[in-house]
Structure formats: C-alpha cells, structure tokens
N, C-alpha and C positions, 0 to 999 in steps of 0.2 A: 884400414882394414885390407885392402887389396894388396899392398906391400906385405903385410904378414901373410896372406894367401899365398903370394908367389914365393916367398922364403919356404912357406911349408912344401910347396910343390916343386921347389928348386927351379924355378921359372923366372926368366927376366921381368922386371916390373917396369911399366910405362905410365906416367902420369898424365893424363889427356890435358890437364891444365897447362902443361908445358907447350903445348902445340897451339895454344890460341894466338890469334894475330895480335898485333900490337893496337890495333882500333878496338877489338873486342875487351883487351885488358884495360884499356882507358875508360870505355863505357862501363864496364862492372866497376872499376875502382871509383868511379864517380857516382855509384850507387844506380845505374841506369842498368835495367834487365835486358838481356840479349833478346833479339827476335828471332823468328825461324830462319830468316834470311841471313842473320848475322852467325848464326850457328851451323848452317850447311857447309860452309868451306872447311870449318874446323872439324866437322863431323867426317868429311871426306878425308881429311888429313889424319885423323883418328883410326879411321877404317883401313887407309893405306899402311899406317904403322902396324896395325892388327894383321892385315893382310901379308904383310912383308915378314912378320914373325909370329905365325899362328900360334906357337908354344910359347905365349907370354901372358902376362896378367895386366889389363890395363884399367886404370881407375878412370871412370868417365860418368859424367852426370848426362847419361842417354836418358833424358826424363820421359820422353813421348816414344810411342811406338813407331812413328815415322822416323825418329831418330835411330833407334835400333834397327829398322830396316835399312838405313844407309849403311850402318855397320856391317851389317849382314850382307850387303851388296859386294863388300870388300873381302869379308872372311865368313861365307856361308856356314861354317861349322862352329862358330863362336858361340859360347854359352854366356848368358847374362846372370850375374847375381844381383839381385835388388835388396837392399837392405832397408827394413821397414822399421823406422824409428820414431820415437814420440817427438813432436815439434818443439817441445820444451827442452828434451834432451839435445836435440839438434841446434837449436838456439844457444844453448849453454856452451857446447862445443865450439861453434863457430866464434862466439864472443870471446873465447879463450884463445883462439889462433892468433899468432903474431906474424906479421910479414906477409898475410895473404892478401890478394886484391880484391877479393869479394868480401864486401862488408855485410854485417848481419842483417842489414834493411833488405836486402835481396833473397833472403830465405824464403820470406812469403810468396814472391813471384815463382820461385822454383817448386814449392808445395803445390801452388795452383796449375802449374803446367804438368805436374806429374801424373803419368798414366801407367798403373801397375802392369807387370807383365801379364800376358794374355796366354791362356791354355795352350795356344799353337806356338808359342815362342820358347825356344830352348833355354832352359835356365830355372833358376830357383828364387824364391822370395825368402829371406831370412829375417827374423824379428831381432832386434839388437836389443837383447835382454841379458846380456852377459858382459863381462870384461873383455877386451879385444882378443886375448890370446885363445881362451875357450871358444869364443865366436869364430874364429879363424880356423880353429881345428874342426868345429861342426861344419863350416863351409866345405873345407877339402872333404871332409867324410861324404857330405852330400852329394858333392862333384863325382 
C-alpha cells in the first residue's frame, strides 16, 4: 500500500523491513516476536531514513505509540497512515506472501501489540475495505 501511495504522490518509497538487523530477521524468521528492545535500534534507523528524506513514504510497522514517537523524534512533521484491516484478511495476505521473513504465526503478536493512532498524533486511520488502487487513492486524497 505504501508503495502505491508513494507512486501516486511521486515520492520515493522505503520499506522499513529492509532496515532490520540480521539478528531481528533471524528471530522473526524463526517465529520469535521482536521485543521493544529489539525494535529500538531499527526504529531509530527508520527514523534516520525518514529524517534524511522527509518527502518520502516509508512502510513501517510502528505498532505502538512509543514506536511512532521515536520516528517523530527524527522527523517531527511525519504523518502516519494506519491501516485497519480484518485480522482474517491480514492472515490470508501474509499466508500468500512468498520469500518474506515474517511467518504467519507472528501476526497475532503484532495485533496484540497494536495501539491505534491517538487524536494528538498527526495522521489518519483508513479501513482496508477496498482493492489496493482505490484505497491508495483515498489515502492520497485524505493526506
């Protein structure tokens, strides 16, 4: 979704998954959820990338408020787009991915950690209730 939004906005796209450390990738590949301690260096790396290129779109599972706060330390004007999808839809999409390090078994740990955007956080929550292209257009329009 972030890649489509970036294309619509004519901005560079960065996948935060590409910034994970080898140890984080190994843990997740083995079905071990990351801890906050595991995520902090990664979040700072994502924040650095966003701070260095503020006119970009970054796909990042900033699940908790504290994670988004770290990103805003590096890029205070960043906007978050949180996608709200049915867990069954997410599970289906994850199960169909090929070559990705995160196994479907980790979805529940991510859902358990998820904290919705708060009213004082700059951003929007969008329901995933449409095909990708119309949804990307709605996100761009809302932004």
